C-alpha positions as CSV (number, residue, x, y, z in Angstrom):
1,X,-16.7,0.7,-62.4
2,X,-12.6,1.6,-62.7
3,X,-10.9,0.0,-64.9
4,X,-9.3,-2.2,-62.2
5,X,-12.6,-3.6,-61.3
6,X,-14.1,-4.4,-64.5
7,X,-11.4,-6.5,-65.7
8,X,-11.9,-8.5,-62.2
9,X,-15.2,-9.0,-62.7
10,X,-14.5,-10.4,-66.9
11,X,-11.7,-12.9,-65.1
12,X,-14.2,-13.6,-62.9
13,X,-17.5,-14.5,-65.4
14,X,-14.7,-16.7,-67.4
15,X,-13.3,-18.6,-64.6
16,X,-17.0,-19.7,-64.0
17,X,-17.1,-21.4,-67.4
18,X,-13.7,-22.3,-67.9
19,X,-12.7,-23.9,-63.9
20,X,-9.2,-24.5,-62.9
21,X,-7.6,-22.5,-65.6
22,X,-7.1,-18.9,-64.1
23,X,-3.4,-18.0,-66.2
24,X,-4.6,-19.7,-69.5
25,X,-7.7,-17.2,-69.0
26,X,-6.1,-14.2,-68.1
27,X,-3.5,-14.4,-71.2
28,X,-6.9,-15.0,-73.3
29,X,-8.3,-11.7,-71.6
30,X,-4.8,-10.1,-72.4
31,X,-4.5,-11.6,-75.4
32,X,-7.9,-9.5,-76.4
33,X,-7.2,-6.3,-74.8
34,X,-3.8,-5.7,-76.8
35,X,-5.6,-6.2,-80.5
36,X,-4.1,-9.4,-80.8
37,X,-5.3,-12.8,-82.1
38,X,-5.8,-16.3,-79.8
39,X,-4.7,-19.5,-80.9
40,X,-6.1,-22.6,-78.7
41,X,-3.9,-25.3,-79.2
42,X,-5.2,-28.3,-77.6
43,X,-6.7,-32.4,-78.1
44,X,-10.4,-32.5,-78.7
45,X,-13.2,-32.2,-75.6
46,X,-11.3,-29.9,-72.7
47,X,-13.3,-27.0,-73.5
48,X,-11.7,-24.5,-76.6
49,X,-14.9,-23.8,-78.6
50,X,-16.5,-23.4,-74.9
51,X,-13.7,-20.7,-73.9
52,X,-13.9,-19.1,-77.6
53,X,-18.4,-18.7,-77.3
54,X,-17.4,-16.8,-73.4
55,X,-14.6,-14.9,-74.7
56,X,-16.8,-13.3,-77.0
57,X,-20.1,-13.5,-75.0
58,X,-18.1,-11.2,-72.1
59,X,-16.9,-8.9,-74.0
60,X,-19.7,-8.6,-76.3
61,X,-18.5,-8.5,-79.4
62,X,-20.6,-9.8,-82.1
63,X,-19.6,-13.1,-82.9
64,X,-19.2,-16.0,-85.9
65,X,-18.3,-19.4,-85.9
66,X,-17.0,-21.5,-89.1
67,X,-16.1,-25.4,-88.2
68,X,-12.9,-25.7,-90.5
69,X,-13.1,-28.9,-92.7
70,X,-11.0,-30.3,-95.9
71,X,-13.9,-29.1,-98.8
72,X,-14.0,-25.6,-97.2
73,X,-13.6,-23.0,-100.2
74,X,-11.7,-19.2,-99.4
75,X,-15.4,-17.6,-100.6
76,X,-17.3,-20.1,-97.4
77,X,-15.1,-17.3,-95.5
78,X,-15.4,-14.0,-96.8
79,X,-18.7,-14.4,-99.0
80,X,-19.6,-14.1,-103.1
81,X,-21.3,-11.8,-105.2
82,X,-24.5,-13.5,-106.5
83,X,-26.6,-12.3,-109.5
84,X,-30.0,-11.3,-108.4
85,X,-32.7,-11.3,-110.9
86,X,-34.7,-7.9,-109.9
87,X,-32.0,-5.9,-109.9
88,X,-30.0,-6.7,-112.8
89,X,-27.2,-6.8,-110.8
90,X,-24.8,-9.3,-109.2
91,X,-25.2,-8.1,-105.2
92,X,-22.6,-9.3,-102.4
93,X,-23.4,-11.5,-99.8
94,X,-20.8,-11.3,-96.8
95,X,-19.2,-14.5,-95.5
96,X,-18.9,-15.4,-91.6
97,X,-15.7,-13.2,-91.7
98,X,-17.5,-10.3,-91.4
99,X,-17.9,-10.3,-87.6
100,X,-16.4,-9.0,-84.8
101,X,-15.1,-12.2,-83.5
102,X,-14.9,-15.0,-85.7
103,X,-14.3,-18.3,-83.6
104,X,-12.2,-20.6,-87.0
105,X,-13.2,-24.3,-85.0
106,X,-10.4,-26.8,-86.0
107,X,-8.4,-24.1,-88.0
108,X,-5.8,-26.8,-89.0
109,X,-8.3,-29.3,-91.4
110,X,-8.5,-26.7,-94.1
111,X,-6.7,-26.8,-96.8
112,X,-3.8,-24.5,-96.8
113,X,-5.6,-22.6,-99.8
114,X,-8.4,-21.5,-97.7
115,X,-6.2,-20.7,-94.3
116,X,-4.3,-18.2,-96.7
117,X,-7.5,-16.9,-96.5
118,X,-7.7,-15.3,-93.4
119,X,-4.4,-13.9,-93.8
120,X,-5.2,-10.4,-95.2
121,X,-7.9,-10.4,-92.7
122,X,-5.7,-10.9,-89.3
123,X,-2.9,-8.6,-90.2
124,X,-4.8,-5.7,-92.7
125,X,-8.4,-5.9,-90.9
126,X,-9.8,-6.0,-94.7
127,X,-10.7,-8.5,-97.4
128,X,-10.2,-8.2,-100.7
129,X,-13.1,-9.9,-102.5
130,X,-13.2,-10.4,-106.2
131,X,-10.5,-7.1,-106.7
132,X,-12.7,-5.0,-104.6
133,X,-11.1,-4.2,-101.0
134,X,-14.1,-4.2,-97.9
135,X,-12.9,-3.7,-94.3
136,X,-13.8,-5.9,-91.8
137,X,-15.8,-4.7,-88.7
138,X,-13.9,-3.0,-85.6
139,X,-12.3,-4.8,-83.8
140,X,-11.9,-7.6,-85.2
141,X,-10.8,-10.5,-83.5
142,X,-9.9,-14.4,-84.9
143,X,-9.6,-16.8,-82.1
144,X,-9.1,-20.1,-83.8
145,X,-8.9,-23.5,-82.1
146,X,-6.1,-26.3,-83.7
147,X,-6.1,-29.9,-83.0
148,X,-2.6,-31.7,-82.6
149,X,-1.4,-32.8,-86.1
150,X,-0.9,-36.1,-85.2
151,X,-4.4,-36.5,-85.1
152,X,-6.2,-37.5,-88.8
153,X,-7.2,-35.1,-90.9
154,X,-4.3,-31.8,-90.1
155,X,-2.7,-29.5,-92.2
156,X,0.3,-27.5,-90.3
157,X,-0.9,-24.0,-90.5
158,X,2.2,-22.0,-92.6
159,X,4.8,-19.9,-90.4
160,X,3.5,-16.9,-91.9
161,X,0.0,-17.7,-90.5
162,X,1.6,-18.8,-87.2
163,X,3.4,-15.4,-87.4
164,X,0.2,-13.4,-87.4
165,X,-0.9,-15.2,-83.8
166,X,-0.2,-12.8,-81.0
167,X,-0.5,-15.4,-78.1
168,X,-1.2,-19.5,-78.4
169,X,-2.2,-21.6,-75.1
170,X,-2.9,-24.7,-74.1
171,X,-5.8,-25.5,-71.8
172,X,-4.7,-29.3,-70.8
173,X,-7.1,-31.7,-68.9
174,X,-9.1,-30.1,-65.7
175,X,-7.4,-31.6,-62.2
176,X,-9.2,-33.5,-60.0
177,X,-11.4,-31.0,-58.0
178,X,-12.1,-29.0,-61.8
179,X,-13.0,-31.7,-63.4
180,X,-15.3,-33.1,-60.8
181,X,-17.2,-29.3,-60.8
182,X,-17.6,-30.0,-64.4
183,X,-19.0,-33.7,-63.6
184,X,-21.2,-32.2,-61.0
185,X,-22.5,-28.8,-62.9
186,X,-24.7,-27.9,-65.7
187,X,-23.8,-28.1,-69.1
188,X,-21.0,-25.9,-70.0
189,X,-23.0,-24.2,-73.6
190,X,-26.0,-23.4,-71.0
191,X,-23.8,-21.7,-68.6
192,X,-21.9,-19.7,-72.2
193,X,-25.6,-19.2,-73.5
194,X,-26.9,-17.0,-70.1
195,X,-23.6,-14.9,-69.6
196,X,-23.9,-11.3,-69.6
197,X,-22.0,-9.0,-71.7
198,X,-19.6,-6.8,-69.3
199,X,-18.2,-4.4,-71.7
200,X,-19.8,-1.5,-74.4
201,X,-17.7,-1.8,-77.6
202,X,-16.9,1.4,-76.0
203,X,-15.3,0.3,-72.6
204,X,-13.0,-2.3,-74.8
205,X,-11.6,0.2,-77.0
206,X,-10.9,2.8,-73.3
207,X,-9.2,-0.7,-72.5
208,X,-7.3,-1.2,-75.4
209,X,-5.3,2.5,-75.3
210,X,-5.0,2.0,-71.9
211,X,-3.0,-0.5,-72.7
212,X,-0.8,1.0,-75.5
213,X,-0.5,3.6,-72.6
214,X,1.3,1.4,-70.4
215,X,4.9,2.4,-69.9
216,X,7.7,0.6,-71.0
217,X,11.0,2.1,-70.1
218,X,14.3,2.1,-71.8
219,X,15.9,-1.1,-69.3
220,X,12.9,-3.1,-70.3
221,X,13.2,-2.8,-73.8
222,X,16.5,-3.8,-73.8
223,X,15.9,-7.0,-71.7
224,X,13.2,-7.5,-74.5
225,X,15.7,-7.0,-77.2
226,X,18.3,-9.0,-75.5
227,X,15.6,-11.9,-75.8
228,X,14.8,-11.3,-79.4
229,X,18.6,-11.3,-80.1
230,X,19.2,-14.7,-78.0
231,X,16.2,-15.7,-80.7
232,X,18.3,-15.3,-83.4
233,X,21.8,-16.1,-81.9
234,X,21.4,-20.3,-83.2
235,X,21.9,-21.5,-80.1
236,X,18.2,-21.9,-79.2
237,X,15.9,-21.8,-82.4
238,X,16.7,-22.5,-85.8
239,X,15.3,-19.0,-87.1
240,X,15.0,-15.9,-84.9
241,X,11.9,-14.0,-84.0
242,X,10.5,-10.9,-86.3
243,X,10.2,-7.4,-85.6
244,X,6.3,-8.1,-85.5
245,X,7.0,-10.7,-82.9
246,X,8.8,-8.1,-81.1
247,X,6.0,-5.8,-81.1
248,X,4.2,-8.6,-80.1
249,X,6.2,-9.5,-77.5
250,X,6.2,-5.6,-76.0
251,X,2.4,-5.0,-76.5
252,X,1.4,-8.6,-74.6
253,X,3.6,-7.9,-71.6
254,X,1.8,-4.0,-71.5
255,X,-1.9,-6.1,-71.5
256,X,-0.3,-8.3,-68.9
257,X,0.6,-5.0,-66.8
258,X,-2.4,-3.9,-67.0
259,X,-4.3,-7.1,-65.8
260,X,-1.9,-7.3,-62.5
261,X,-3.0,-3.3,-62.2
262,X,0.1,-1.3,-62.9
263,X,0.6,1.5,-65.8
264,X,4.5,0.4,-66.5
265,X,6.0,-2.9,-67.8
266,X,8.0,-4.8,-65.1
267,X,10.7,-8.4,-66.4
268,X,7.8,-10.4,-64.7
269,X,5.2,-9.3,-67.4
270,X,7.5,-10.2,-70.2
271,X,8.4,-13.8,-68.5
272,X,5.0,-14.3,-68.0
273,X,3.7,-14.0,-71.6
274,X,7.0,-14.7,-73.2
275,X,6.3,-18.2,-73.9
276,X,2.6,-18.2,-75.1
277,X,3.9,-15.5,-77.3
278,X,6.4,-16.3,-79.3
279,X,7.0,-20.4,-78.7
280,X,5.0,-20.7,-81.9
281,X,6.7,-18.7,-83.9
282,X,10.4,-20.6,-83.3
283,X,11.5,-24.0,-83.7
284,X,13.6,-25.5,-81.5
285,X,17.9,-26.5,-82.5
286,X,18.7,-29.7,-83.1
287,X,17.1,-32.9,-82.2
288,X,16.5,-31.4,-79.0
289,X,13.8,-33.4,-76.6
290,X,12.3,-30.0,-75.7
291,X,9.3,-28.5,-77.2
292,X,8.9,-24.9,-78.2
293,X,7.3,-23.5,-75.3
294,X,10.5,-25.4,-72.9
295,X,13.1,-24.2,-75.1
296,X,11.9,-20.6,-74.2
297,X,12.3,-21.2,-70.3
298,X,15.2,-22.4,-70.7
299,X,16.0,-19.3,-72.6
300,X,14.4,-16.8,-70.6
301,X,16.4,-18.8,-67.8
302,X,19.5,-17.3,-69.6
303,X,19.1,-13.6,-70.7
304,X,20.2,-11.7,-67.6
305,X,17.1,-9.7,-66.1
306,X,18.2,-5.5,-66.2
């Protein structure tokens, strides 16, 4: 089966679990194909955790779930060394972070100390425990879910951590037809448990290499740089994008192009993925009634196409 048929099968299977959200599903697949981490930000009960489970099963990856709470400690994530009398030595017991997909459920309910334990893992794909550096499985994805900050018991994620998520998406409430299907249908968790794996690890690596090989022409990169410069102008946002964010914009656009069946990036790919890729890294200027996503869209409309 060629890459396009494989990608279509991936999207079709995920759309049977999370109904009525094809654009968000495509963003999720693009994010993981680009090798990035995904933040799903929404109210409880709209399918965030179900989507993360479905992504892991469909991509055929080893899965681990951690429910973040206010008393979760960094060692609960990374693991701990325990003295074993029979071996007369300390033996390291790895934590749930040693998985190919880590679902950090309700990540903003944990304290900043525990959230910071993820920073090295997300950037370097390794963790340092008791002075020893240990590599994480490959590939390594963090899929985090987050509740709105106005809900009880939540902490804002630090900017340094937000910058390590390639994309942030929101599912939102289903439309009437999709909700009727949910009301009449089977439990989504039962459907997820029966999902077959559609990719081997080798096939996933091949698709990720294809994403990197997608061509971005010089005028397209000029357009991306114009957008990055606009975020730094002070007109739209308090602080502009970092170089890491600029790289994320190009990677996300390349993945979007591959999903659209092209081997080159078009301006449409940048525009389709830009709000999801940069809005969570930016704070709008002044008392703008717009949120960051709306401000990004306004900036997109103002920056001329190549």
